[in-house]
C-alpha positions as CSV (number, residue, x, y, z in Angstrom):
1,X,151.1,144.5,96.7
2,X,151.4,140.9,95.8
3,X,148.5,138.5,94.9
4,X,147.9,134.8,94.8
5,X,147.1,133.8,91.2
6,X,145.1,130.6,91.1
7,X,144.6,129.1,87.6
8,X,142.0,126.5,86.6
9,X,142.7,124.7,83.3
10,X,139.3,123.6,82.2
11,X,136.7,123.7,79.3
12,X,135.1,126.7,77.7
13,X,131.7,125.1,78.7
14,X,132.5,125.5,82.3
15,X,133.8,129.1,82.2
16,X,130.8,130.9,83.6
17,X,130.2,128.6,86.5
18,X,133.8,128.4,87.6
19,X,134.3,132.1,87.2
20,X,131.3,132.6,89.5
21,X,132.8,130.2,92.1
22,X,136.1,132.2,92.1
23,X,134.2,135.4,92.7
24,X,132.3,133.9,95.6
25,X,135.5,132.8,97.2
26,X,136.7,136.4,97.4
27,X,138.8,137.0,94.3
28,X,139.9,140.5,93.7
29,X,139.8,139.9,89.9
30,X,139.4,137.2,87.3
31,X,140.8,136.8,83.8
32,X,139.8,134.3,81.2
33,X,141.7,133.1,78.2
34,X,140.2,130.7,75.6
35,X,141.7,128.8,72.8
36,X,143.4,131.2,70.3
37,X,144.4,128.7,67.7
38,X,143.9,129.3,64.0
39,X,141.3,126.5,63.8
40,X,138.9,128.5,65.9
41,X,136.1,130.1,63.7
42,X,135.7,133.8,64.5
43,X,133.0,136.1,63.2
44,X,134.5,138.8,61.0
45,X,131.3,139.8,59.1
46,X,131.4,143.3,60.7
47,X,135.1,143.8,60.2
48,X,136.1,142.6,63.7
49,X,139.8,142.5,64.3
50,X,140.9,140.0,66.9
51,X,144.0,141.4,68.6
52,X,144.5,138.8,71.2
53,X,147.6,136.8,70.2
54,X,147.4,133.1,69.4
55,X,148.1,130.8,72.3
56,X,148.7,127.1,72.8
57,X,145.4,126.4,74.6
58,X,143.7,123.4,72.9
59,X,140.4,123.8,71.2
60,X,137.5,123.9,73.6
61,X,139.8,124.5,76.6
62,X,140.2,127.7,78.7
63,X,142.4,129.0,81.5
64,X,140.6,130.9,84.3
65,X,142.8,132.9,86.7
66,X,141.6,134.2,90.0
67,X,143.5,136.8,92.0
68,X,143.5,136.7,95.8
69,X,145.0,139.2,98.2
70,X,148.0,138.6,100.3
71,X,147.1,136.7,103.5
72,X,144.5,134.5,101.8
73,X,144.6,130.9,102.8
74,X,145.4,129.6,99.4
75,X,145.1,125.9,100.3
76,X,141.6,126.5,101.8
77,X,140.5,128.4,98.7
78,X,141.8,125.7,96.4
79,X,140.0,123.0,98.4
80,X,136.7,124.9,98.3
81,X,137.1,125.6,94.6
82,X,137.9,122.0,93.7
83,X,134.8,120.9,95.7
84,X,132.5,123.4,93.9
85,X,133.9,122.4,90.4
86,X,133.4,118.7,91.1
87,X,129.7,119.4,91.8
88,X,129.2,120.7,88.3
89,X,129.0,117.1,87.2
90,X,125.6,117.0,88.8
91,X,124.5,119.6,86.3
92,X,126.0,117.7,83.4
93,X,128.6,120.4,82.8
94,X,131.9,118.9,81.4
95,X,134.8,120.4,83.2
96,X,137.4,118.3,81.3
97,X,139.4,117.0,84.2
98,X,140.5,120.4,85.4
99,X,144.1,121.1,86.5
100,X,144.8,123.7,89.2
101,X,148.0,125.8,89.6
102,X,148.9,128.8,91.7
103,X,151.7,131.4,92.0
104,X,152.4,134.9,93.4
105,X,152.3,137.9,91.1
106,X,152.5,141.7,91.5
107,X,149.7,144.2,90.9
108,X,151.0,145.3,87.5
109,X,151.1,141.8,86.2
110,X,147.3,141.6,86.0
111,X,145.3,144.6,87.2
112,X,145.6,146.7,84.0
113,X,147.5,144.6,81.4
114,X,144.3,143.1,79.9
115,X,143.1,146.6,78.9
116,X,145.6,146.7,76.0
117,X,143.5,144.0,74.2
118,X,140.1,145.6,74.7
119,X,139.5,147.8,71.8
120,X,136.2,149.3,70.3
121,X,134.4,146.5,68.6
122,X,131.3,146.6,66.4
123,X,129.2,143.6,67.3
124,X,126.2,144.2,65.1
125,X,124.9,146.5,62.3
126,X,124.4,149.3,64.8
127,X,126.0,148.4,68.2
128,X,129.6,149.0,69.1
129,X,131.2,148.2,72.5
130,X,133.7,150.9,73.5
131,X,136.0,150.7,76.5
132,X,135.8,154.0,78.4
133,X,139.5,154.6,78.1
134,X,139.6,154.4,74.3
135,X,139.0,157.3,71.9
136,X,136.4,156.5,69.2
137,X,134.3,158.5,66.8
138,X,130.9,156.9,66.0
139,X,129.7,156.7,62.5
140,X,126.3,157.6,61.2
141,X,123.6,155.5,63.0
142,X,126.2,153.8,65.2
143,X,125.1,153.2,68.8
144,X,128.0,153.3,71.3
145,X,127.9,151.1,74.4
146,X,130.4,152.6,76.9
147,X,131.8,149.8,79.1
148,X,134.3,149.5,82.0
149,X,134.0,145.9,83.0
150,X,136.8,146.0,85.6
151,X,138.4,142.6,86.4
152,X,135.1,141.1,87.5
153,X,133.5,140.8,84.0
154,X,134.2,140.1,80.4
155,X,134.4,142.8,77.8
156,X,131.0,141.9,76.3
157,X,132.6,140.2,73.2
158,X,132.1,136.6,74.3
159,X,129.9,134.7,71.8
160,X,127.0,134.5,74.2
161,X,126.9,138.3,74.8
162,X,127.6,139.2,71.2
163,X,124.8,136.9,70.1
164,X,122.4,138.5,72.6
165,X,123.3,142.0,71.5
166,X,122.6,141.1,67.8
167,X,119.3,139.5,68.8
168,X,118.2,142.5,71.0
169,X,118.9,144.7,68.0
170,X,116.3,142.8,66.0
171,X,113.8,142.3,68.8
172,X,113.6,145.5,70.9
173,X,111.0,148.0,69.6
174,X,110.7,151.7,70.6
175,X,108.7,151.9,73.8
176,X,109.2,148.3,74.9
177,X,109.7,147.5,78.6
178,X,112.5,145.0,79.1
179,X,113.8,142.8,82.0
180,X,117.4,141.7,81.9
181,X,117.9,138.7,84.2
182,X,121.5,138.2,85.4
183,X,122.7,141.5,84.2
184,X,126.4,141.2,85.1
185,X,128.1,144.3,83.8
186,X,124.7,145.7,82.6
187,X,125.7,145.7,78.9
188,X,122.5,144.1,77.7
189,X,120.3,146.5,79.7
190,X,122.3,149.4,78.3
191,X,121.9,148.1,74.8
192,X,118.2,147.6,75.2
193,X,117.8,151.2,76.4
194,X,119.8,152.6,73.6
195,X,117.9,150.6,71.1
196,X,114.7,152.4,72.2
197,X,113.3,150.5,75.2
198,X,111.2,152.8,77.3
199,X,112.6,151.3,80.5
200,X,114.8,148.3,81.5
201,X,114.7,146.4,84.8
202,X,118.2,144.8,85.3
203,X,118.4,142.0,88.0
204,X,121.3,140.1,89.5
205,X,121.8,138.2,92.7
206,X,125.5,139.2,92.9
207,X,126.2,142.6,94.7
208,X,129.4,143.0,92.6
209,X,127.2,142.7,89.4
210,X,124.8,145.3,90.8
211,X,127.6,147.7,91.5
212,X,129.2,147.2,88.1
213,X,125.9,147.6,86.2
214,X,125.1,150.7,88.2
215,X,128.5,152.2,87.3
216,X,128.1,151.3,83.6
217,X,124.6,152.7,83.5
218,X,125.9,156.0,84.8
219,X,128.7,156.0,82.2
220,X,126.1,155.8,79.5
221,X,123.8,158.4,81.1
222,X,120.9,156.0,81.5
223,X,120.1,156.3,85.2
224,X,116.5,157.4,84.4
225,X,115.8,154.5,82.0
226,X,117.5,151.5,83.8
227,X,116.5,150.3,87.2
228,X,119.0,147.9,88.8
229,X,118.0,145.6,91.7
230,X,119.7,142.9,93.8
231,X,117.1,140.3,93.1
232,X,115.9,137.4,91.1
233,X,112.9,137.3,88.8
234,X,110.7,135.4,91.1
235,X,111.2,137.9,93.9
236,X,110.4,140.7,91.6
237,X,107.2,139.0,90.5
238,X,106.2,138.4,94.1
239,X,106.8,142.0,95.0
240,X,104.7,143.2,92.1
241,X,101.8,140.9,93.1
242,X,101.9,141.9,96.7
243,X,102.3,145.6,96.4
244,X,102.2,146.6,92.7
245,X,105.5,148.4,93.4
246,X,106.4,151.2,91.0
247,X,110.0,150.9,92.2
248,X,110.6,148.4,89.4
249,X,110.6,151.0,86.7
250,X,108.6,148.8,84.4
251,X,104.9,147.8,84.3
252,X,104.5,144.0,84.5
253,X,104.0,142.1,82.3
254,X,106.7,143.4,79.9
255,X,107.3,143.0,76.2
256,X,110.9,141.5,76.3
257,X,112.9,139.4,78.8
258,X,116.5,138.6,78.1
259,X,118.7,136.2,80.1
260,X,122.4,135.4,79.3
261,X,122.8,132.7,81.9
262,X,123.9,129.0,81.8
263,X,121.2,126.6,80.5
264,X,120.9,124.8,83.9
265,X,120.0,128.1,85.6
266,X,117.7,129.2,82.8
267,X,115.6,126.0,83.3
268,X,114.9,127.0,86.9
269,X,112.8,130.0,86.1
270,X,111.1,129.4,82.7
271,X,107.7,129.6,84.2
272,X,108.6,132.9,85.9
273,X,109.6,134.4,82.6
274,X,106.4,133.2,81.0
275,X,104.4,134.9,83.7
276,X,106.5,138.1,83.3
277,X,105.7,138.5,79.6
278,X,102.7,139.9,77.8
279,X,101.0,137.7,75.2
280,X,103.1,138.0,72.1
281,X,106.1,138.9,74.2
282,X,109.6,137.7,73.5
283,X,112.1,135.8,75.6
284,X,115.8,135.9,74.4
285,X,117.7,133.0,75.9
286,X,121.5,133.0,75.8
287,X,124.4,131.3,77.5
288,X,123.3,128.0,76.0
289,X,126.0,125.7,74.7
290,X,124.9,123.6,71.7
291,X,124.8,120.3,73.6
292,X,122.2,121.8,75.9
293,X,120.0,123.4,73.2
294,X,117.5,120.5,73.0
295,X,116.8,120.4,76.7
296,X,116.4,124.2,76.9
297,X,114.0,124.1,74.0
298,X,112.0,121.3,75.7
299,X,111.9,123.4,78.9
300,X,110.6,126.4,77.0
301,X,107.9,124.4,75.2
302,X,106.8,122.7,78.4
303,X,105.4,126.0,79.7
304,X,104.0,127.2,76.4
305,X,106.8,129.1,74.6
306,X,107.2,128.8,70.9
307,X,110.8,128.9,69.7
308,X,110.8,131.1,66.6
309,X,114.5,131.6,65.9
310,X,117.9,130.0,66.8
311,X,121.2,131.8,66.2
312,X,124.6,130.2,66.6
313,X,128.2,131.5,67.2
314,X,131.0,129.0,67.8
315,X,129.6,126.4,70.3
316,X,126.8,128.7,71.6
317,X,123.2,129.4,70.7
318,X,120.6,132.1,71.4
319,X,117.0,131.1,71.3
320,X,114.2,133.5,70.6
321,X,111.0,132.3,72.1
322,X,107.5,133.8,71.8
323,X,104.6,133.7,74.3
324,X,101.5,133.0,72.4
């Protein structure tokens, strides 16, 4: 089978939103390649080995490829994609004058080739991400996160996710109940459960995400400790108020909420998160590029959160906020 490969040459800042647009337009898979130059700082504190070869993508730029089945109206997809990307300016997201190209490719050119670069990777003192197809023997005290992201999600090694995992390791206590907003592949929910959380409620508005998170939860044997719902946080809060539903798996309010979503989206439900947390609870906020840090901190403070910690990796930050 042949596929239409549509490539968007854009900025790293715009990756998550443009990737989402491509999924919504019906892509059968998405791949992302960021700058691989020697100037790019990479965290090797835990012995990480970056196998991806260097490339000629400029610093701060990225190439996002979406794969569409034969018979797709490529011109219509490109028109819709360009329109969606142009609207990102309304959210103050710099897309860097994106360039669009497309060509036809065969299955084997993309469907599995990326797997050769996804190896077991230790992202924190205790947490290691392991692709399901790789053999790996865990060391003493090492927690393995089994992951099969498919072509719809990253491998969990992007700066925002890695930062979140390290922060979860410090924050989650045995017996905590946790909500993961925008769960994607489910990796943060899985990590929280393996770090000792009593139960995790994983939420996403994308049916593909719900399917992926469900599969990865099964791979890790955590079906009894992770509840996955097609929902947003406000809907969950409303359901709980109306019926006190036990189908959530957690008892609201909870001790920890984590969200690895773009800053513009995070600001839309800050009050909802505040309402979902117990007094003294923790909100881990990721997906925030440095240029948006101040506005996110202001949004958190506006509803009463106190930012107690800020961690950085490359151009991204994770904020740890406490509810008094």
